[in-house]
N, C-alpha and C positions, 0 to 999 in steps of 0.2 A: 460541453463543446470541446474542451481540451482532450478528453478521452477519445472522442470521435476522430479529431485531427491526428492525434498521436497514433491511433490505430491505423489510419491510412498511411502515415509516414513509416511506421514500423513495418507493416506488411509489405509496402512497396520496397523498402530497403532490404528487408529480409528475403523477399522474393527474388530480387535482382541478384543479391549476393548468392543465394542458393543456385540460381541459374549459372552463374559464373563458376562456382565451385564444382558443380556437376560436370561442366565441360572439362575442367582440369582433372577431376577424379576419373572420368571415363578414359582419358589418355593413360592415366596411371594404371587402371585396371586392364587395359589392352596391351600394356607393355610386356616384354618378355620376362620370363622367370628363370633364365638360364645363367645367372651370375655366379654359380658355384658356391654360394654362401649358405650357411645354416642359420635359419631364422626360427627354429623350433623353440619350444618352451624351455628346454634345458639351457638355452643361451640367455634367458631373460634376466638372470642374476647379474652378470657383467653388463648387460645392456641397461638395466635400471641404475647400476652404479655410474655408468657413463652419463646417463641422463641427469642424475643428481649432481655430478661433478661439473660436467661441461654445459649442461642445459641450465638447471636452476642455479648451480654454483658459479656459472659464467667464468670458469677457471682460466680459459685462454685469454680473457680480457684483462687478466692481471699481469700478463706478459706483453712485451712489445710496446707499441705506441701508447704513451701516456701524456696527458691525463685522459685521452679519449676512451681508453678501456674502462677506467673507473667511472667516468661519466655515463657510459653505456650501461654499466651495472646499476647506477642510480635510476636511469630511465626504465630499465627492465623491471626492477623491483618496485618502482613507482607504479608501473602498469599492473603488476601482480597485485599490489595492495589496493589500487583503485578499482580492481575488478569487482569487488564487493559493492563499491559505491555505484558503479555503472549499473549493476543488477538492481540495486535499490532505486536508483533514479528512473530506470526504465519502468519498473513495476509501479512506481508512484504516478505514472501517467494514467493509471486506472484506479490505483488505491493510494491516495495522497498521504496517508499516515503509515504506510508500510515500512516495517523494519525487519531485517533478516533475523531469523531465530538466533538467539545467543548474542546479538549485537545491541541489545538494550543497554542504556547507560549504566544500569546497576549490575550488568553482567560483564561481557567483554567489550562493550561499546566504547567505554572511556579509553581503554587501551588502544582500540582500533582508531579512535578519533585522533589520538596523539601520533600514532604511527603514520596515519594518512596525512596529517598536517605536515609532519617532517618530510615525508617523501615528496609531497607536492612542491615544497620549496626546493628540495634538492633537484627535482626534475626541471623546475623553472630555471634554476641556475645552470643546469646542464644544457638546456635549450639555448640559452644566451651564449654560452661558450661555444657550442656547436655552430651557431649562426656566425660567430666571429671566425671560426675555422673555415667554414665554407665560403664566407663572403670576403674575408680580409686576408688571413694568413695563407689560405689555400695550400695545404700540404699536397705534395706531388702524388701521394698515394690515393687521394680522393678523386683527382681529376684524370688519372691515367698515367701509367709508366710508359714513357715514349722510348723508342718508336713503336713498340709492340701494341700499345693501346691507343693508337691514333684515332681509331673509330670512336672509342669511348670519350677521349679527350675533346673531340670536335662536336659532340652532341650537346644540346642544351642541358643545363643542370638545374632546372627549376624544381624538380621533385623534392630534394632535401629541404629546401626552404618552405615548400608547401607543407610537408609532413611535420617539420619542426614547428611551424605556425599552428598546425592542428594540435600537436601535443601541448604546446603552451596554452592554446585556447581551451583545451579540455581541463587543464589544471586551474586556470583562472576562473573559468565559468563554474567549476566545482566549488571554489572558494566563495564566489559571489552567491551561488545558490544556497550553500550552507549558511552563510552569514544572514541572508535575507530571511530564510526560514527560521533561523534562531531568533531573530528579532520578533517575528510574528508569534513565536511560541515561548517568549522569554520567561513567562511566569511559570512554566511547567518545570518541576524538579528535574525531569529527564534532560531538558535543554540546559539547565544550570550546570548539571554534572558534566554533560558533554562539552560545554564551552569552557569549563574549568580545565579541561584536558586538551583544548584546541587553541594554543596561543596565537597561531597565525590567522586562523579564522576570526578570532576576536579583533584583530587589526582591521579586517574587512567590516566587521560589525561597527567599529568606531567610525570607519570611513562613511558607511551608509547612514549611520545615526540611529541610536537605540530608540529614540522617541518618534522617528519618522517611519511609521508603519506603512504608509502609502508608498513611499519610496522603496521600502523593504519588500513589499509585495511585488512591485514592478521588477526589482532586481532579481528576486527569487524566481519569478516566472521567466524572465529573459535568460537568466543563467541556466535554468533547466532546459529550455529550448535550444540554446546554443550548445550546451554540453551534449545533449542527446543527438542533435543534428550533426555535429562534427563526428560523433561516434558512427552514425549511420553512413555518412559520406566516406569517412576513413575506412570503414569496413568494406565498402564496395570498391575502393581503390586497391585494396590488398592483392586480389588475384591477378592483377595486371601490372603490378609494380614490384620493385625490389623488396618492398616490405611484406611480400607474401611469406617471408620467413617467420613472421609473427605467428602464422598458422602452421607452417610446415617444419619450423626449426626443431622443435622438441622431437617430432617424429623422426627427422633425419638423424638426430643424435642417437636416438634409441636404436634405430635400425642400422647405424653406422658400423664401421669395422671394429671387431673385437679380436680378430686374428693379429698376429705379429705384424707390425707396420709394413715391413718390406715384402711380405709374402704376396705373390700373385695368385689369384683364384684359379682353381683347376678348371679345365675345359673338357667337356664330354662331347666329342665330335661324333660319337656313335649314336647319340640320342636322335629321335625323330625331330626333324625340322632344325637340326643343328646348322649353324652358320660359321664360316671361317673368318671371324672378326666382324666388325660393325662398320657399315659404310652409309646406311640410310637412317634417317632420323627415327623411323619406327622400329629400328633394330636394337635400340638401347634398352637395357633392363629397367624394370620398374624403379629400382633404387637409384639408377643413374638419372632417370626422369625426375625423381624426388630431389636429387642433388641440384638439377637445373632449376626447379621451382624455388629452392631454398637459398640460392646465392644472394647475399646481402649487398654485393658490389662494394664491399668495404676496402678491397684491395690488399688485405694483409697477405694473401697468397702471392700476388705479383710482386709485392715489395721485398719478398725473401727469395724469389726465384732467381737462380744463377743465370738462366738463359736470358731473362728480361734485363738483368743487371748488366749483362755484357752486350746489350744491343741486338740480340737475336729477335726473331719474329714471334717467339712464344711468350705470352704472358698468360698464366692460368686463368685469371679473371676474364680476359677477353675471349679466350678459347671457350670457356663455359657459356659466356653471354651469347656468343655466336651460335652455339648449339641451341640455347634456350630460345633465341629469336626465331630460329628455324623451326623449332618445335611448336611455338605459338602460331607461326604462320601456317603451319600444316595441321593444326589441331582439328579443324572441322573435317578434313580429309581422313585423318586417322580415325576419328570417331564415326565416320561414315563407312569405314571398313576397307578403305583403300590400302593395298598391300605393297605397291611398288612406288618408290619415291626416288628423286634424284639423289646422287651421292652427295654427302656433306663435305667430302675431301677432294681437293684438286685445284687446279688453276681456275680462278673466278668463282670458287665455291666458298661456303662459309668458313671452311678451314683449309688453308693451303698446306701442301705436303711439308714445306719447310718448318711449319709450326710443329708438326708431329715428330719430325726428326731432330728438333732442337731440345727436346726434353731429355734430361739425364736420369730420370726416374728416381730422384733423391727423396721425393715426397716432403720437401721442406714446405711446400704449399699446403699440404694436408696437416702438417704439424701446426701451421699458423692459423688455419681456418677455424673460426670460433664455433661454427655449426657442423664441423666434421665432414665437410664435403670431400669426396675422393676424385682426384683428377687423373692420376697416373693410370688407373685401370682403364679409363676411357681412351687415353692416348695409346696404350698398349693394344686395346681392342681394335682401334683404327689401324695400327701398325700391322696387326694380324691380317686384316683385309688387304693392305697394300702389299704385303710380302706373299701371302698364301693364295690370294685370289687375283690381284691386279699385277703381281710381279713388278711393282714400281717402288724401288727403294734406291738409296745412294749406292753408287758403284763400289765404294769402299767396303760395303757389307758383303759383297760377293767373296772377297778374300777371307773375311772373318768366317762366313758360313762354310767355305771350303776347308779352312783350317780346322774348324770344329768337327767337320765330317770326317776328314782324313787323319788328323793328328790329335783330335780331342782337345784343342785349344784354339782361341780365336786368332793367334798370331801365325799359326801354321808351322810352328817349330816342331821338330821331330819329337814324337812322344817318348823316344828313348832318352831324351834329355830331361824328362819330368823330375827325376830324383837327383839331378846334378846339383841342385841347390844345397843338398845336405852333405856334400863331399867333405870328408875330414871331421865331421861333427859326431860321428858314431850314433846317428839317429836310429832307434829301433823300428823295425817294420812289423806289421801285424803277422806276417808269415813266420817271423822269428820269435815273436812274443805274443802268442794267441791269448794269454791270460792277462793282457794289459787292461787296466781299469778304464782308461780313456783312449778314444781314438781321435787323433788330431787330423782333420781333413784340411789340407793345405790350400787347395784350390789352384786355379790356373795362374792367378796373380802371384801367389807366393812361390810357385814353381818356376815361372818364366820371366816375370817382370823384375828388373834389377833392383828397383826401390822396394818392392814387396818382398823380395828374397831376404833382404836385411831384417825385415820384421819377422819372417818365419824362422830365420836362423836365431834371432835374439830370443824368440819365444821358446825354442827347443832348449836353449842354454838355461833359461829360467826354470823350465820344467825339470831339467836334469839337476840343477842346484837344489830345487825344492823336493827332490826325491819323489816326484809324481810318477806313478806307473802309467805310461802312455805308449802309444805306437802310432806310426803313420802307415798309409797304404803303399808308399814308395812308388815304384814303377807300375804297380797295379792300379794306381789311382787314375781316374778319368774325369773329364769335365762334368760338372753337375748339370749343365745345360741352361743355367740361369741367364747367361748372356744371350743365348739364342731366344729364350722366352721373352726377355725384355725388348728384344729387337723385333718381336712379332712372329718368330719362326717356331711354331709349336710342333712341326712335323720333321725337324732335322734328324 
């Protein structure tokens, strides 16, 4: 009877889960492939390294807000460890004595039993502390950085409590099941060895009562159903919740940026179907869609954003959540083949113009994100639409664009003044010293901005004292165009 009921529960849960995942996957498969990134096999080396460091190693959780980061690592590795237990308990619905190959007590089973026991306790401790954080101390990062995240702040926050309850329930029911099963098989050498390595499970054995086999059978059965039931329900909540990152997180880290952090991707406007920026929800690339799926809503991005800290309308988390909500609302239309959608940017739209122009493209948000989500490229893509298609941008940018076009600097200062910063310093130019070992590109800031000039002058003095063979372009130097690109103007 148990096998029949479990088959119904499992197939129903797996079927609904598969239905949800297929809907999300179709959106991903239909998304554009024009993000200018290289995903070929030759990039798999650094991608695997990132996955080990940031995915399995949880490196970014070691920085920033503590003890939350350490506690998350406990939960992450607790789930990794418990994965084998989940498989075992699922299969035991049909084969009650099933043990995974290699996990018998006289093999690796005793070591696994100890590891599992320790992590289950660490996870339970973490769950309690997280409950206190969400329910009592309420760090600002969790509930929204105001005023930019007013929408997030005002919504109900029941999901964290539900998920934490599920996690705690999985750990406790696993303990109860293992203890009940151990009592029922106490005379077996396998059980004796396993329990010798399971100190916390033995506490549950004592609680149930070693001689009370009837109670042990009940607890084992109830623990098994609760454990597997929570897993099935939890699994089906993932595709529509912030915990979707449990499925997508590793993929997002693997396919994340391996180029230098500040580099913007190249755009090929000559390709068939090329677009000048992104303004509709179906125009974002597949990796940008994966970013939306993966957001954990942890708020680490918004907590380090200079725009959010100074009260501007941009908070990276809210920006991404607004796009994700729009994506989910239009999923069925995208999957049905619809190609035209309302713009996502503008007054009364998911993203207002001021959000887009508040970003300083520093990428502090990306440095903080534990699952390597990229925000700046999406913002710059929308800027490209606003500048190149909609011609809708702050008036101050007109002067910057004109200055870049006419004088090759955003301030519009005469290009004849570009080498004035080096007056009296005897700085060598490339035309004078073509055999120089290093070329020092000064840039518009070093040439025209009074503060940056001091840095350029100081560096040339250091190079001279160190007898470094170098040269500058001098009056032949022009703007590299990075300012225009970050402002969304690729055609200047």
